[in-house]
Residue frames as qw, qx, qy, qz and C-alpha x, y, z in Angstrom:
[[0.003, 0.879, 0.477, -0.021, 0.02, -0.09, 0.00],
 [0.393, 0.640, -0.023, 0.660, 1.27, 3.45, -0.83],
 [0.563, -0.446, -0.339, 0.607, 3.20, 5.49, 1.78],
 [0.182, -0.295, 0.039, 0.937, 3.02, 8.96, 0.19],
 [0.402, 0.675, 0.401, -0.471, 0.30, 11.23, -1.05],
 [0.611, 0.558, 0.412, 0.382, -0.21, 11.91, -4.77],
 [0.152, -0.310, 0.150, 0.926, 1.31, 14.83, -6.51],
 [0.349, 0.703, 0.619, 0.021, -1.76, 16.38, -8.21],
 [0.238, -0.137, 0.271, 0.922, -1.40, 19.00, -10.95],
 [0.175, 0.745, 0.629, -0.137, -4.50, 21.11, -11.13],
 [0.026, 0.862, -0.020, -0.505, -2.74, 24.28, -12.23],
 [0.658, 0.717, -0.182, -0.145, -1.47, 23.01, -15.53],
 [0.554, -0.479, 0.630, 0.258, 1.35, 20.65, -16.42],
 [0.517, 0.575, -0.450, -0.448, 2.86, 19.78, -19.83],
 [0.654, -0.073, 0.753, 0.001, 2.31, 16.14, -20.85],
 [0.551, 0.555, -0.371, -0.500, 3.08, 15.27, -24.45],
 [0.680, -0.064, 0.730, 0.013, 2.58, 11.90, -25.93],
 [0.069, -0.187, 0.739, 0.644, 3.36, 10.88, -29.52],
 [0.625, 0.181, 0.046, -0.758, -0.03, 10.94, -31.49],
 [0.611, 0.237, -0.690, -0.307, 0.78, 7.61, -33.05],
 [0.087, 0.093, -0.908, 0.400, 0.67, 5.89, -29.60],
 [0.471, -0.354, -0.499, -0.635, -2.90, 4.58, -29.56],
 [0.259, -0.118, 0.647, -0.707, -5.31, 4.21, -26.67],
 [0.666, 0.079, 0.081, -0.738, -8.83, 3.65, -27.95],
 [0.769, 0.251, -0.528, -0.257, -8.37, 0.29, -29.72],
 [0.385, 0.198, -0.815, 0.386, -6.27, -1.34, -27.01],
 [0.247, -0.079, 0.565, -0.783, -8.68, -0.24, -24.37],
 [0.762, 0.108, -0.078, -0.634, -11.76, -1.50, -26.24],
 [0.712, 0.201, -0.670, -0.059, -10.15, -4.97, -26.94],
 [0.166, 0.206, -0.775, 0.574, -8.97, -5.25, -23.32],
 [0.418, -0.029, 0.426, -0.802, -12.32, -4.40, -21.85],
 [0.789, 0.135, -0.314, -0.511, -14.29, -6.77, -24.10],
 [0.618, 0.241, -0.735, 0.145, -11.90, -9.51, -23.11],
 [0.001, -0.158, 0.712, -0.684, -12.17, -8.84, -19.51],
 [0.641, -0.020, 0.206, -0.739, -15.89, -8.79, -19.58],
 [0.827, 0.149, -0.442, -0.314, -16.01, -12.12, -21.38],
 [0.419, 0.229, -0.793, 0.377, -13.51, -13.68, -18.99],
 [0.256, -0.132, 0.552, -0.782, -15.53, -12.49, -15.92],
 [0.780, 0.040, -0.142, -0.608, -18.82, -13.96, -17.49],
 [0.781, 0.151, -0.603, -0.063, -16.98, -17.46, -17.40],
 [0.121, 0.378, -0.739, 0.544, -15.93, -17.35, -13.81],
 [0.526, -0.383, -0.760, -0.002, -17.51, -19.68, -11.25],
 [0.431, -0.852, -0.079, -0.287, -18.95, -18.26, -7.92],
 [0.820, -0.466, 0.018, 0.332, -15.86, -19.89, -6.20],
 [0.625, 0.239, 0.142, 0.729, -13.47, -18.07, -8.53],
 [0.061, -0.807, -0.169, -0.563, -15.24, -14.76, -8.00],
 [0.589, -0.787, 0.039, -0.180, -14.47, -15.19, -4.25],
 [0.879, -0.063, -0.094, 0.463, -10.85, -16.36, -4.55],
 [0.378, -0.756, 0.061, 0.532, -7.93, -14.14, -3.47],
 [0.565, 0.787, 0.059, 0.241, -6.63, -11.67, -6.09],
 [0.590, 0.204, -0.211, 0.752, -3.29, -9.85, -6.18],
 [0.206, -0.541, 0.038, -0.814, -5.24, -7.10, -4.46],
 [0.311, -0.025, -0.902, 0.298, -5.13, -8.96, -1.14],
 [0.215, 0.143, 0.472, -0.843, -7.90, -6.89, 0.47],
 [0.626, 0.327, -0.010, -0.708, -10.32, -7.82, -2.32],
 [0.581, 0.110, 0.785, 0.187, -11.63, -10.79, -4.12],
 [0.242, 0.257, 0.603, 0.715, -12.82, -10.42, -7.73],
 [0.059, -0.821, -0.555, -0.123, -16.02, -8.72, -6.52],
 [0.341, -0.784, -0.050, 0.516, -13.95, -6.05, -4.88],
 [0.354, -0.262, 0.450, 0.777, -11.65, -5.41, -7.76],
 [0.130, 0.466, 0.675, 0.556, -14.51, -5.31, -10.17],
 [0.190, -0.852, -0.454, 0.179, -16.41, -3.02, -7.75],
 [0.350, -0.607, 0.108, 0.705, -13.48, -0.70, -7.96],
 [0.203, 0.061, 0.598, 0.773, -13.57, -0.67, -11.74],
 [0.014, -0.699, -0.694, -0.174, -17.35, 0.02, -11.55],
 [0.297, -0.803, -0.239, 0.458, -16.62, 2.95, -9.29],
 [0.311, -0.482, 0.301, 0.762, -13.83, 4.44, -11.41],
 [0.236, 0.331, 0.714, 0.571, -15.70, 3.84, -14.75],
 [0.013, 0.846, 0.531, 0.054, -18.45, 6.06, -13.58],
 [0.318, -0.767, 0.035, 0.556, -15.88, 8.70, -12.76],
 [0.358, -0.143, 0.555, 0.737, -14.31, 8.40, -16.16],
 [0.165, 0.631, 0.691, 0.312, -17.73, 8.84, -17.82],
 [0.141, -0.916, -0.293, 0.233, -18.31, 12.09, -15.91],
 [0.401, -0.601, 0.292, 0.627, -14.85, 13.34, -16.58],
 [0.328, 0.042, 0.682, 0.652, -14.97, 12.64, -20.30],
 [0.085, 0.737, 0.641, 0.195, -18.40, 13.96, -20.79],
 [0.226, -0.861, -0.138, 0.434, -17.29, 17.06, -19.23],
 [0.310, -0.380, 0.478, 0.729, -14.43, 17.40, -21.70],
 [0.235, 0.364, 0.775, 0.461, -16.91, 16.63, -24.58],
 [0.015, -0.868, -0.497, -0.014, -19.32, 19.40, -23.40],
 [0.387, 0.595, -0.025, 0.704, -16.49, 21.90, -23.26],
 [0.501, -0.837, -0.125, -0.179, -16.86, 22.56, -19.52],
 [0.060, -0.757, 0.553, -0.343, -14.24, 23.57, -17.13],
 [0.622, 0.070, -0.771, 0.115, -12.60, 20.38, -15.74],
 [0.665, -0.667, -0.223, -0.250, -13.83, 19.32, -12.24],
 [0.147, 0.530, -0.676, 0.491, -11.89, 19.10, -9.05],
 [0.815, -0.348, -0.192, -0.422, -13.90, 16.45, -7.44],
 [0.949, -0.179, -0.175, 0.194, -10.95, 14.24, -6.39],
 [0.221, 0.733, -0.397, 0.506, -8.47, 16.78, -5.17],
 [0.359, -0.544, 0.606, -0.457, -6.62, 15.10, -2.36],
 [0.937, 0.054, -0.163, -0.305, -7.50, 11.65, -3.54],
 [0.367, -0.551, 0.748, -0.041, -5.74, 8.78, -1.93],
 [0.645, 0.314, -0.552, -0.425, -5.17, 5.90, -4.43],
 [0.170, 0.175, -0.941, 0.234, -4.64, 3.33, -1.80],
 [0.038, 0.370, 0.844, -0.387, -8.04, 3.68, -0.09],
 [0.197, 0.156, -0.077, -0.965, -9.94, 6.38, -2.15],
 [0.536, -0.051, -0.529, -0.656, -12.54, 3.99, -3.57],
 [0.160, 0.020, -0.942, 0.295, -12.93, 1.71, -0.53],
 [0.315, 0.226, 0.562, -0.730, -16.26, 3.20, 0.77],
 [0.587, 0.364, -0.200, -0.695, -17.81, 2.96, -2.60],
 [0.500, 0.222, -0.814, -0.196, -16.68, -0.65, -3.25],
 [0.172, -0.126, 0.825, -0.523, -17.63, -1.90, 0.31],
 [0.651, 0.166, 0.321, -0.668, -21.42, -2.27, -0.56],
 [0.711, 0.418, -0.435, -0.361, -20.46, -4.54, -3.52],
 [0.058, 0.492, -0.852, 0.166, -18.46, -6.94, -1.53],
 [0.366, 0.044, 0.871, -0.326, -21.31, -9.13, -0.36],
 [0.646, 0.408, -0.048, -0.644, -23.35, -9.04, -3.60],
 [0.872, 0.140, 0.463, 0.075, -23.82, -12.11, -5.69],
 [0.425, -0.244, 0.533, 0.690, -21.23, -12.27, -8.51],
 [0.289, 0.483, 0.679, 0.472, -23.85, -12.08, -11.24],
 [0.048, -0.933, -0.345, 0.091, -25.11, -8.79, -9.80],
 [0.382, -0.675, 0.262, 0.574, -21.55, -7.32, -9.77],
 [0.393, 0.026, 0.675, 0.624, -21.00, -8.50, -13.33],
 [0.181, 0.754, 0.601, 0.195, -24.28, -6.91, -14.40],
 [0.121, -0.953, -0.066, 0.271, -23.24, -3.56, -13.01],
 [0.438, -0.458, 0.484, 0.603, -19.77, -3.92, -14.51],
 [0.370, 0.346, 0.710, 0.489, -21.20, -4.58, -18.01],
 [0.081, 0.900, 0.428, 0.023, -23.58, -1.64, -17.67],
 [0.294, -0.846, 0.140, 0.423, -20.70, 0.64, -16.61],
 [0.478, -0.191, 0.583, 0.629, -18.54, -0.57, -19.45],
 [0.317, 0.577, 0.643, 0.392, -21.22, 0.14, -22.02],
 [0.054, -0.958, -0.253, 0.120, -21.68, 3.55, -20.68],
 [0.369, -0.684, 0.344, 0.528, -17.97, 4.30, -20.82],
 [0.488, 0.126, 0.674, 0.540, -17.83, 2.79, -24.47],
 [0.199, 0.826, 0.495, 0.181, -20.70, 4.97, -25.54],
 [0.200, -0.930, 0.021, 0.306, -18.91, 8.06, -23.97],
 [0.515, -0.363, 0.535, 0.563, -15.58, 7.14, -25.73],
 [0.414, 0.361, 0.698, 0.458, -17.35, 6.78, -29.00],
 [0.096, 0.908, 0.407, -0.016, -19.10, 10.11, -28.63],
 [0.309, -0.742, 0.181, 0.568, -15.77, 12.24, -28.33],
 [0.613, 0.785, -0.041, 0.078, -14.59, 14.06, -31.43],
 [0.745, 0.245, -0.193, 0.590, -10.86, 14.44, -32.37],
 [0.022, 0.675, -0.168, 0.718, -10.84, 17.94, -30.70],
 [0.714, -0.609, -0.037, -0.345, -12.34, 16.53, -27.51],
 [0.925, -0.152, -0.214, 0.273, -9.41, 14.25, -26.80],
 [0.485, 0.303, -0.233, 0.786, -7.16, 17.19, -26.30],
 [0.337, -0.711, -0.066, -0.614, -9.54, 18.97, -23.87],
 [0.067, 0.331, -0.760, 0.555, -8.63, 18.92, -20.20],
 [0.769, -0.398, -0.363, -0.344, -10.56, 16.57, -17.81],
 [0.443, -0.647, 0.506, -0.361, -9.94, 15.45, -14.21],
 [0.838, 0.057, -0.540, 0.057, -7.98, 12.40, -13.33],
 [0.774, -0.544, -0.216, 0.241, -6.29, 11.24, -9.95],
 [0.627, -0.084, 0.025, 0.774, -3.19, 13.26, -11.05],
 [0.027, 0.528, 0.108, -0.842, -5.14, 16.50, -11.53],
 [0.545, 0.695, 0.076, -0.462, -6.09, 18.07, -14.95],
 [0.367, -0.269, 0.744, 0.489, -4.92, 16.12, -17.96],
 [0.423, 0.248, -0.489, -0.721, -6.04, 15.81, -21.70],
 [0.840, 0.038, 0.166, -0.516, -8.95, 13.49, -22.24],
 [0.732, 0.416, -0.538, -0.045, -6.72, 11.15, -24.25],
 [0.245, 0.326, -0.796, 0.447, -4.69, 10.45, -21.02],
 [0.642, -0.158, 0.385, -0.644, -7.92, 10.07, -19.00],
 [0.943, 0.164, -0.118, -0.265, -8.61, 6.90, -21.23],
 [0.539, 0.506, -0.621, 0.260, -5.05, 6.00, -20.97],
 [0.199, -0.374, 0.653, -0.628, -5.40, 5.95, -17.24],
 [0.802, -0.014, 0.206, -0.560, -8.46, 3.89, -17.49],
 [0.853, 0.336, -0.393, -0.069, -6.77, 1.30, -19.65],
 [0.268, 0.507, -0.680, 0.457, -3.76, 1.22, -17.40],
 [0.426, -0.244, 0.599, -0.632, -5.79, 0.62, -14.20],
 [0.876, 0.073, 0.150, -0.452, -8.15, -1.92, -15.72],
 [0.771, 0.391, -0.502, 0.025, -5.42, -3.92, -17.57],
 [0.114, 0.423, -0.763, 0.476, -3.56, -4.30, -14.35],
 [0.585, -0.117, 0.510, -0.619, -6.74, -5.33, -12.54],
 [0.867, 0.276, -0.275, -0.313, -7.48, -7.86, -15.25],
 [0.580, 0.349, -0.688, 0.260, -4.12, -9.56, -14.30],
 [0.233, -0.346, 0.614, -0.670, -4.79, -9.05, -10.65],
 [0.784, -0.004, 0.261, -0.563, -7.98, -11.27, -10.92],
 [0.886, 0.336, -0.198, -0.249, -7.06, -13.69, -13.57],
 [0.288, 0.643, -0.681, 0.201, -3.43, -14.39, -12.76],
 [0.287, -0.343, 0.792, -0.415, -3.80, -16.11, -9.46],
 [0.826, 0.172, 0.344, -0.413, -6.62, -18.39, -11.09],
 [0.560, -0.094, 0.735, 0.371, -4.24, -19.67, -13.66],
 [0.447, 0.704, 0.539, 0.123, -6.18, -17.74, -16.40],
 [0.245, -0.539, 0.166, 0.788, -3.56, -14.96, -17.25],
 [0.556, 0.754, 0.204, -0.285, -4.88, -12.93, -20.26],
 [0.774, 0.358, 0.185, 0.489, -2.95, -12.83, -23.52],
 [0.351, -0.602, 0.077, 0.713, -0.22, -10.27, -23.90],
 [0.504, 0.742, 0.385, 0.216, -1.14, -7.88, -26.66],
 [0.543, 0.094, 0.013, 0.834, 1.71, -5.57, -27.92],
 [0.001, -0.596, -0.203, -0.777, -0.43, -2.51, -28.27],
 [0.634, -0.691, -0.296, -0.179, -1.88, -2.99, -24.79],
 [0.743, -0.378, -0.108, 0.542, 1.52, -3.47, -23.15],
 [0.391, 0.305, 0.091, 0.863, 2.86, -0.45, -25.09],
 [0.224, -0.703, -0.220, -0.638, 0.01, 1.74, -23.80],
 [0.754, -0.626, -0.187, 0.061, 0.42, 0.47, -20.25],
 [0.734, -0.101, -0.035, 0.670, 4.16, 1.13, -20.50],
 [0.283, 0.412, 0.100, 0.860, 3.99, 4.64, -21.78],
 [0.427, -0.735, -0.170, -0.499, 1.34, 5.61, -19.28],
 [0.795, -0.500, -0.170, 0.298, 3.51, 4.08, -16.49],
 [0.548, 0.108, -0.029, 0.829, 6.38, 6.42, -17.68],
 [0.123, -0.626, -0.149, -0.756, 3.93, 9.29, -17.34],
 [0.729, -0.625, -0.262, -0.099, 3.03, 8.08, -13.87],
 [0.796, -0.231, -0.121, 0.546, 6.63, 7.96, -13.00],
 [0.365, 0.380, 0.036, 0.849, 7.33, 11.36, -14.38],
 [0.357, -0.679, -0.205, -0.607, 4.53, 12.96, -12.52],
 [0.771, -0.605, -0.131, -0.147, 4.71, 11.10, -9.30],
 [0.790, -0.062, -0.150, 0.592, 8.58, 11.01, -9.09],
 [0.272, -0.777, -0.153, 0.547, 8.43, 14.73, -9.20],
 [0.514, 0.739, 0.209, 0.383, 8.86, 17.46, -11.74],
 [0.445, 0.043, -0.119, 0.886, 11.38, 20.22, -11.73],
 [0.089, -0.126, 0.114, -0.981, 9.94, 23.31, -10.04],
 [0.295, -0.459, -0.831, -0.107, 7.00, 21.60, -8.58],
 [0.223, -0.591, -0.001, -0.775, 4.69, 24.23, -7.04],
 [0.671, -0.491, 0.257, -0.492, 3.67, 21.89, -4.27],
 [0.434, 0.390, -0.812, 0.021, 6.20, 19.17, -3.89],
 [0.849, -0.398, 0.132, -0.321, 5.45, 16.05, -1.97],
 [0.857, -0.301, 0.315, 0.276, 8.75, 14.55, -0.84],
 [0.272, -0.562, 0.485, 0.612, 11.99, 14.67, -2.95],
 [0.719, 0.654, 0.167, -0.165, 12.08, 14.94, -6.66],
 [0.839, 0.277, 0.115, 0.455, 14.71, 15.03, -9.38],
 [0.357, -0.685, 0.038, 0.635, 17.61, 17.55, -9.36],
 [0.072, 0.434, -0.522, -0.731, 17.97, 17.79, -13.19],
 [0.738, 0.316, -0.211, -0.557, 16.12, 16.75, -16.31],
 [0.578, -0.160, 0.799, 0.041, 15.88, 13.04, -16.89],
 [0.590, 0.561, -0.281, -0.508, 16.16, 11.72, -20.41],
 [0.438, -0.234, 0.863, 0.096, 16.25, 8.12, -21.73],
 [0.699, 0.274, -0.354, -0.558, 15.39, 6.07, -24.80],
 [0.528, -0.230, 0.770, -0.275, 14.32, 2.56, -23.99],
 [0.600, 0.198, -0.613, -0.475, 14.01, -0.74, -25.66],
 [0.669, -0.244, 0.512, -0.481, 12.04, -3.58, -24.15],
 [0.106, -0.168, 0.953, 0.227, 12.46, -7.29, -24.78],
 [0.265, 0.421, 0.866, -0.059, 8.61, -7.75, -25.11],
 [0.346, 0.853, 0.158, -0.357, 8.04, -4.61, -27.31],
 [0.675, -0.086, 0.452, 0.576, 10.31, -5.64, -30.18],
 [0.345, 0.644, 0.442, 0.520, 8.70, -3.19, -32.68],
 [0.152, -0.936, -0.157, -0.277, 8.70, -0.12, -30.35],
 [0.536, 0.015, -0.310, 0.785, 11.42, 2.13, -28.77],
 [0.226, -0.897, -0.367, -0.100, 10.24, 4.86, -26.34],
 [0.366, 0.315, -0.238, 0.842, 11.97, 8.14, -25.54],
 [0.418, -0.781, -0.460, 0.059, 11.02, 9.70, -22.10],
 [0.308, 0.381, -0.162, 0.857, 11.90, 13.17, -20.91],
 [0.402, -0.776, -0.476, 0.096, 11.05, 14.52, -17.48],
 [0.285, 0.230, -0.170, 0.915, 11.76, 18.21, -16.60],
 [0.238, 0.075, 0.362, -0.898, 8.98, 20.57, -15.87],
 [0.796, 0.205, 0.002, -0.570, 6.64, 18.22, -17.69],
 [0.623, -0.115, 0.770, 0.082, 6.71, 14.81, -19.20],
 [0.536, 0.570, -0.350, -0.515, 7.23, 13.92, -22.88],
 [0.671, -0.037, 0.739, 0.049, 6.87, 10.38, -24.47],
 [0.559, 0.622, -0.261, -0.482, 7.69, 9.87, -28.07],
 [0.968, 0.170, 0.148, 0.109, 8.61, 7.01, -30.33],
 [0.163, -0.836, 0.452, 0.265, 12.43, 6.89, -31.05],
 [0.640, 0.551, -0.529, -0.080, 15.13, 5.46, -33.18],
 [0.951, -0.303, -0.057, 0.011, 16.11, 1.99, -31.82],
 [0.747, 0.325, -0.261, 0.518, 19.74, 2.61, -32.47],
 [0.007, 0.600, -0.327, 0.730, 19.76, 5.25, -29.72],
 [0.763, -0.489, -0.111, -0.408, 17.97, 2.95, -27.15],
 [0.056, -0.450, 0.827, -0.333, 19.33, 1.28, -24.05],
 [0.501, -0.209, -0.827, -0.146, 18.08, -2.21, -23.12],
 [0.349, -0.338, 0.345, -0.803, 15.41, -1.89, -20.39],
 [0.215, -0.001, 0.922, -0.323, 14.26, -5.41, -19.75],
 [0.016, -0.462, -0.866, -0.193, 10.58, -6.45, -19.88],
 [0.178, -0.352, -0.122, -0.910, 7.98, -3.83, -20.30],
 [0.685, -0.453, -0.470, -0.324, 5.46, -5.93, -18.42],
 [0.689, -0.285, -0.455, 0.488, 7.86, -6.39, -15.55],
 [0.215, 0.180, -0.099, 0.955, 8.44, -2.58, -15.47],
 [0.459, -0.440, -0.257, -0.728, 4.71, -1.79, -15.26],
 [0.764, -0.461, -0.441, -0.098, 4.25, -4.36, -12.49],
 [0.574, -0.064, -0.386, 0.720, 7.26, -3.11, -10.58],
 [0.002, -0.267, 0.048, -0.962, 6.08, 0.51, -10.51],
 [0.571, -0.383, -0.221, -0.692, 2.57, -0.47, -9.60],
 [0.413, -0.450, 0.605, -0.511, 3.63, -2.70, -6.71],
 [0.948, 0.050, -0.013, -0.313, 2.73, -6.05, -8.19],
 [0.921, 0.156, -0.176, 0.310, 6.35, -7.22, -8.36],
 [0.629, -0.521, -0.032, 0.576, 9.71, -6.44, -6.78],
 [0.146, 0.928, -0.126, -0.318, 11.64, -3.26, -7.90],
 [0.695, -0.194, 0.533, 0.442, 14.18, -5.57, -9.73],
 [0.542, 0.597, 0.464, 0.365, 12.94, -4.49, -13.08],
 [0.002, 0.999, 0.011, -0.038, 13.97, -0.85, -12.26],
 [0.531, -0.624, 0.424, 0.386, 17.59, -1.87, -12.13],
 [0.654, 0.331, 0.504, 0.457, 17.57, -2.44, -15.85],
 [0.226, 0.910, 0.273, 0.217, 17.13, 1.40, -16.31],
 [0.348, 0.519, -0.236, 0.745, 19.42, 4.38, -16.30],
 [0.371, -0.241, -0.681, 0.583, 19.91, 5.21, -12.58],
 [0.098, 0.081, 0.184, -0.975, 18.17, 8.58, -12.68],
 [0.531, -0.093, -0.413, -0.734, 15.14, 7.18, -14.22],
 [0.601, -0.211, -0.768, 0.072, 15.06, 4.20, -12.01],
 [0.185, -0.150, -0.511, 0.826, 15.20, 6.58, -8.98],
 [0.332, -0.011, -0.103, -0.937, 12.24, 8.56, -10.46],
 [0.672, -0.164, -0.549, -0.470, 10.12, 5.52, -10.91],
 [0.480, -0.145, -0.773, 0.388, 11.05, 4.30, -7.52],
 [0.081, 0.101, 0.342, -0.931, 9.76, 7.47, -5.94],
 [0.564, -0.032, -0.304, -0.767, 6.53, 7.11, -8.01],
 [0.559, -0.104, -0.818, -0.079, 6.09, 3.50, -6.79],
 [0.123, -0.027, -0.685, 0.718, 5.59, 4.84, -3.29],
 [0.424, 0.003, 0.013, -0.905, 2.09, 6.08, -4.16],
 [0.717, 0.065, -0.460, -0.520, 0.62, 2.66, -5.08]]
């Protein structure tokens, strides 16, 4: 469980992500697959221990139901051209949805699944309603105000991890799709950039970097992709030339390390300043 509050950026922060790095298709595929997998679980499997040790599958799915409703609200606000909300200023990622999830923990699995399907369809409809311009509009996320495209990236990242949290312990690990891993990886680098601290943070929470961080990374399980990350007063993620890249191990292992699902061993594959940055970020989760 996280030991440090979030750094939240409500007063504007630069986050740039290469336009070619997709979100919508990977998220839709992942969510359809997760819905189908949940529909096949037995009552016993729904009540089995997950990697989120405080919750069985009902709790993890209950969390997704809760956050899906928030994503719908946030994205609809962006679509409507409204000023982004500040509903979750001061949000604690370790316990912030517990009170909302608690009523679902004793429900029959079929009722939880029904609510999950309904929430997923509402989010799909919202995503499909957004125009090209809407995706650059600001909306609210746990890290503050971010472009709507990154709201969906956060939704994918969170849900993709929770799919693994539920199914992995059951021996039902989902397939590893390259574009989903890529999206989870570049968003993890955004999380690391923001939560490890930016230069000139207006309201720092703990220590941060002393100088800009810049690295080009090549992952063993993303053979077709190389990512360049720069952290200074903002975060920038772009595709890069593989000849400039340093070996960074497994992308899946990196995501799982930063989010507390695995040891921090994967961080040792990275340049030291980036490893320290992501290590600080891991303290929130």
